[in-house]
C-alpha positions in Angstrom: -149.4 -47.5 -5.8 -148.3 -47.7 -2.1 -149.4 -44.1 -1.5 -152.7 -44.7 -3.1 -153.3 -47.8 -0.9 -152.5 -45.9 2.3 -154.6 -42.9 1.3 -157.5 -45.1 0.3 -157.3 -47.0 3.6 -157.2 -43.8 5.6 -160.3 -42.5 3.6 -162.1 -45.7 4.5 -161.3 -45.2 8.2 -162.6 -41.7 8.1 -165.8 -42.9 6.2 -166.5 -45.5 9.0 -166.0 -42.8 11.6 -168.3 -40.4 9.8 -171.0 -43.2 9.6 -170.7 -44.0 13.3 -171.0 -40.3 14.3 -173.6 -39.4 11.7 -176.0 -38.2 14.5 -173.4 -35.7 15.9 -173.1 -32.7 13.6 -170.0 -31.4 15.5 -168.0 -34.6 15.0 -169.4 -35.1 11.5 -168.2 -31.6 10.5 -164.8 -32.4 12.1 -164.2 -35.4 9.8 -166.1 -34.5 6.7 -164.0 -31.5 5.5 -160.9 -33.7 5.7 -162.6 -36.7 4.3 -163.8 -34.9 1.2 -160.4 -33.4 0.6 -158.8 -36.9 0.8 -161.4 -38.2 -1.6 -160.3 -35.6 -4.2 -156.7 -36.7 -3.7 -157.7 -40.4 -4.3 -159.6 -39.3 -7.4 -156.5 -37.5 -8.8 -154.2 -40.4 -7.9 -156.4 -42.8 -9.7 -156.2 -40.6 -12.8 -152.4 -40.4 -12.6 -152.2 -44.2 -12.4 -154.9 -45.0 -15.0 -153.8 -42.3 -17.5 -150.0 -42.6 -16.9 -149.3 -42.8 -20.7 -151.3 -39.7 -21.5 -149.7 -37.8 -18.6 -146.3 -38.8 -20.1 -147.5 -37.4 -23.5 -148.3 -34.1 -21.8 -144.9 -33.9 -20.2 -143.1 -34.9 -23.5 -145.2 -32.3 -25.4 -143.7 -29.5 -23.2 -140.3 -30.5 -24.5 -141.3 -30.3 -28.2 -139.3 -27.8 -30.4 -142.2 -25.4 -30.5 -142.2 -25.2 -26.7 -138.4 -25.4 -26.3 -136.7 -22.3 -24.8 -133.8 -22.7 -27.1 -136.0 -22.4 -30.2 -138.8 -20.1 -28.9 -138.9 -17.0 -31.1 -137.0 -18.6 -34.0 -136.5 -16.2 -36.8 -137.1 -13.3 -34.6 -134.6 -10.6 -33.6 -132.2 -11.4 -30.8 -134.2 -9.1 -28.5 -137.5 -10.9 -29.2 -135.9 -14.3 -28.8 -134.3 -13.2 -25.5 -137.7 -11.9 -24.3 -139.3 -15.3 -25.1 -136.6 -17.1 -23.2 -137.0 -14.7 -20.3 -140.7 -15.4 -20.2 -140.1 -19.2 -20.1 -137.5 -18.8 -17.3 -139.9 -16.7 -15.3 -142.6 -19.3 -15.8 -140.2 -22.0 -14.5 -139.2 -20.0 -11.4 -142.8 -19.1 -10.7 -143.9 -22.7 -10.9 -141.1 -23.7 -8.5 -142.1 -21.0 -6.0 -145.7 -22.0 -6.3 -145.0 -25.6 -5.5 -142.7 -24.8 -2.5 -145.2 -22.3 -1.0 -148.2 -24.6 -1.5 -146.4 -27.7 -0.3 -145.1 -25.8 2.7 -148.5 -24.6 3.7 -150.0 -28.2 3.4 -147.2 -29.8 5.5 -147.5 -27.1 8.1 -151.1 -27.9 8.4 -150.3 -31.6 9.0 -147.7 -30.8 11.6 -150.2 -28.6 13.6 -152.7 -31.4 13.3 -150.1 -33.6 15.0 -149.1 -31.1 17.6 -152.5 -30.2 19.1 -153.4 -33.8 20.1 -150.1 -34.2 21.8 -150.6 -30.9 23.7 -154.1 -31.9 24.7 -152.9 -35.3 25.8 -150.3 -33.8 28.0 -152.9 -31.5 29.6 -155.0 -34.6 30.5 -157.8 -34.0 28.0 -159.5 -36.9 26.3 -158.4 -37.3 22.6 -160.6 -38.6 19.9 -159.1 -39.0 16.4 -161.5 -38.3 13.5 -161.1 -41.7 12.0 -162.0 -45.3 13.0 -159.4 -47.6 14.5 -159.6 -50.8 16.4 -156.7 -49.8 18.7 -157.3 -48.4 22.2 -155.2 -45.2 22.0 -155.8 -44.2 25.6 -152.6 -46.1 26.3 -149.4 -44.0 25.6 -147.9 -46.5 23.2 -151.0 -47.0 21.2 -151.6 -43.2 21.2 -148.2 -42.7 19.6 -148.8 -45.4 17.0 -152.2 -44.0 16.0 -150.8 -40.4 16.0 -147.9 -41.4 13.7 -150.3 -43.3 11.4 -152.5 -40.1 11.2 -149.4 -37.9 10.6 -148.1 -40.2 7.8 -151.4 -40.6 6.0 -152.2 -36.9 6.1 -148.8 -36.0 4.9 -149.2 -38.4 2.0 -152.4 -36.6 1.1 -150.7 -33.2 1.5 -147.8 -34.1 -0.7 -150.0 -35.9 -3.3 -152.6 -33.1 -3.5 -150.1 -30.2 -3.7 -147.9 -32.0 -6.3 -150.7 -33.0 -8.5 -152.4 -29.6 -8.3 -149.1 -27.8 -9.0 -148.5 -30.1 -12.0 -151.8 -29.3 -13.6 -151.5 -25.6 -12.8 -148.0 -25.5 -14.2 -149.1 -27.0 -17.5 -151.8 -24.3 -17.8 -149.2 -21.7 -16.8 -146.9 -23.0 -19.5 -149.7 -22.8 -22.1 -150.4 -19.2 -21.0 -146.8 -18.3 -21.5 -146.7 -20.0 -24.8 -149.7 -18.0 -25.9 -148.0 -14.8 -24.9 -144.9 -15.8 -26.9 -147.1 -16.6 -29.8 -148.7 -13.2 -29.7 -145.2 -11.6 -29.8 -144.4 -13.8 -32.8 -147.6 -12.8 -34.6 -147.0 -9.1 -34.0 -143.5 -9.2 -35.4 -144.1 -11.7 -38.2 -143.5 -9.3 -41.2 -140.4 -7.9 -39.5 -139.0 -11.4 -39.0 -139.7 -12.3 -42.6 -137.9 -9.2 -43.9 -134.9 -9.9 -41.7 -134.7 -13.5 -42.9 -135.0 -12.4 -46.5 -132.1 -10.0 -46.1 -130.0 -12.8 -44.6 -130.5 -15.1 -47.6 -129.4 -14.3 -51.2 -132.1 -16.3 -53.0 -134.8 -16.0 -50.4 -138.4 -15.1 -51.4 -140.1 -12.7 -49.0 -143.6 -14.1 -49.6 -142.5 -17.7 -49.1 -140.7 -16.9 -45.9 -143.7 -14.9 -44.7 -146.0 -17.8 -45.4 -143.7 -20.3 -43.7 -143.5 -18.2 -40.5 -147.3 -17.9 -40.5 -147.6 -21.6 -40.8 -145.2 -22.1 -37.9 -147.3 -19.7 -35.8 -150.4 -21.7 -36.7 -148.6 -24.9 -35.7 -147.6 -23.3 -32.4 -151.2 -22.4 -31.6 -152.4 -25.8 -32.5 -149.8 -27.4 -30.3 -151.0 -25.2 -27.4 -154.6 -26.1 -28.1 -153.8 -29.8 -28.3 -152.0 -29.6 -24.9 -154.9 -27.9 -23.3 -157.4 -30.4 -24.8 -155.3 -33.4 -23.6 -155.0 -31.9 -20.1 -158.7 -31.5 -20.0 -159.4 -35.0 -21.2 -157.0 -36.5 -18.6 -157.8 -34.5 -15.6 -161.2 -33.0 -16.4 -163.2 -35.5 -14.3 -160.9 -35.3 -11.3 -161.0 -31.5 -11.4 -164.8 -31.6 -11.7 -164.9 -33.7 -8.5 -162.6 -31.1 -6.8 -164.9 -28.3 -7.8 -168.1 -30.2 -6.9 -167.0 -30.9 -3.3 -164.9 -27.7 -2.9 -167.7 -25.7 -1.6 -168.7 -28.4 0.9 -165.1 -28.7 2.1 -164.9 -24.9 2.8 -168.3 -25.0 4.4 -167.4 -27.9 6.8 -164.1 -26.3 7.6 -165.7 -23.0 8.4 -168.4 -24.7 10.5 -165.6 -26.4 12.5 -163.4 -23.4 12.9 -166.1 -21.2 14.6 -166.4 -23.7 17.4 -162.7 -23.8 18.5 -160.6 -21.5 20.5 -158.9 -18.8 18.4 -155.6 -19.2 20.3 -155.5 -23.0 19.9 -153.4 -25.2 17.6 -156.6 -26.6 16.2 -157.7 -23.1 15.0 -154.3 -22.4 13.4 -154.3 -25.8 11.6 -157.9 -25.4 10.4 -157.1 -21.9 9.2 -154.1 -23.2 7.2 -156.3 -26.0 5.8 -158.8 -23.4 4.5 -155.9 -21.5 3.0 -154.8 -24.7 1.2 -158.2 -25.4 -0.2 -158.7 -21.8 -1.3 -155.3 -22.0 -3.0 -156.1 -25.3 -4.6 -159.3 -23.9 -6.2 -157.8 -20.5 -7.0 -154.9 -22.2 -8.9 -157.2 -23.9 -11.3 -159.5 -20.9 -11.8 -156.6 -18.3 -12.1 -154.5 -20.2 -14.6 -157.5 -21.4 -16.6 -158.7 -17.7 -16.7 -155.2 -16.6 -17.8 -155.2 -19.1 -20.7 -158.6 -17.8 -21.8 -157.5 -14.1 -21.5 -154.3 -14.7 -23.5 -156.2 -16.7 -26.1 -158.7 -13.9 -26.4 -155.9 -11.4 -27.2 -154.7 -13.5 -30.2 -157.0 -11.7 -32.6 -155.6 -8.3 -31.5 -152.1 -9.7 -32.0 -152.8 -10.8 -35.5 -154.4 -7.5 -36.4 -151.5 -5.6 -34.8 -148.9 -6.9 -37.2 -147.9 -4.8 -40.3 -150.2 -6.6 -42.8 -151.1 -3.6 -44.9 -148.2 -4.0 -47.3 -148.2 -7.8 -47.2 -149.1 -9.9 -50.3 -152.8 -10.5 -51.0 -152.5 -14.3 -50.5 -151.0 -13.7 -47.1 -153.9 -11.3 -46.2 -156.4 -14.0 -47.1 -154.6 -16.5 -44.9 -154.7 -14.0 -42.0 -158.5 -13.8 -42.4 -158.8 -17.5 -41.8 -156.3 -17.3 -38.8 -158.4 -14.5 -37.2 -161.6 -16.5 -37.6 -160.0 -19.4 -35.8 -158.6 -17.0 -33.1 -162.2 -15.8 -32.4 -162.8 -19.1 -30.7 -160.5 -18.8 -27.7 -159.3 -21.7 -25.5 -161.7 -22.0 -22.5 -160.4 -24.7 -20.1 -163.2 -26.4 -18.2 -163.6 -29.1 -15.5 -165.2 -32.1 -17.1 -166.4 -30.0 -20.0 -169.0 -28.4 -17.6 -167.4 -25.9 -15.2 -165.3 -23.2 -16.7 -161.9 -22.6 -15.0 -162.3 -18.9 -14.5 -162.3 -16.3 -11.7 -166.1 -16.1 -11.9 -166.2 -19.8 -11.0 -164.0 -19.2 -8.0 -166.3 -16.5 -6.7 -169.3 -18.7 -7.3 -167.7 -21.5 -5.2 -167.1 -19.1 -2.4 -170.7 -17.9 -2.5 -172.0 -21.4 -2.5 -169.8 -22.5 0.4 -171.0 -19.5 2.5 -174.6 -20.4 1.6 -174.0 -24.0 2.8 -172.4 -22.7 6.0 -175.4 -20.4 6.7 -177.9 -23.3 6.3 -175.8 -25.5 8.7 -175.7 -22.7 11.3 -179.4 -22.2 11.1 -180.1 -25.9 11.5 -177.8 -26.4 14.4 
């Protein structure tokens, strides 16, 4: 709650500054791309606070037996089970690397934003922070206080945004991996049933086959429920992110063309653009991956050895394939699909906004 309060206060300061400088496009561009980014952070923080119970349900759902690395690939051969566990370990390592790289880039941006005012101050230039404050920071002591306030607030936003984005992306990454494991389970379903039948004296092949199919259906439904809950909880916040994402990139590009290429400000703005591109790309890439893996489910069902299966089982497969024809398609606010096409569209839109601004300058 403290982080939300500090972030909201900083956004308010930036909003006042933007209103005061509304007639100066250069100053307005300088504050708007950061202000819009901070607004998306506040929106996501509000969701985490208001939907805390449902967020806990998402996290608890990832520890369900169907998603548990220890039970993934149950009833499969040791090689298939080992492959499933390897996929889950790779997902965990990939998510950790993603968070570290994304977080590091964001913090580096904040550090550079703190360095270049100090350098300019030491050179005797007049410094104007892009937010409103009642303090006269021309004095050294006040300058340090305002600088530390800016550094702390921007770092809170950096940590908050990267952590929340990485969390949402990791859940989609996990669902993508679970869909891949499910495809493996579908493809090897008859083989697993025969292996279990041989292990038990009184086992019935058709009953075991039907049981394994039901487990696969439950697994798919669990993945679908997780994605649906994720979309319900964060759909509106992600929609806000995608709505203003083009404007953030546009304003950052407008700002970066007016600064020295060899300056700290250019380096920090470049890193900021990289962070925003990464943020948008994470949602689009992992949302696209979930859709692609879900699309392949029909092929996985058809690829199993169903020719010699019992007639009742074949009829059940028809129903499963009909359901699999409707793939999971994550969307922001049920409106904007999370796909690579959407990412390209945002880039095109941001360039169009930038071109209009340059023409009206």
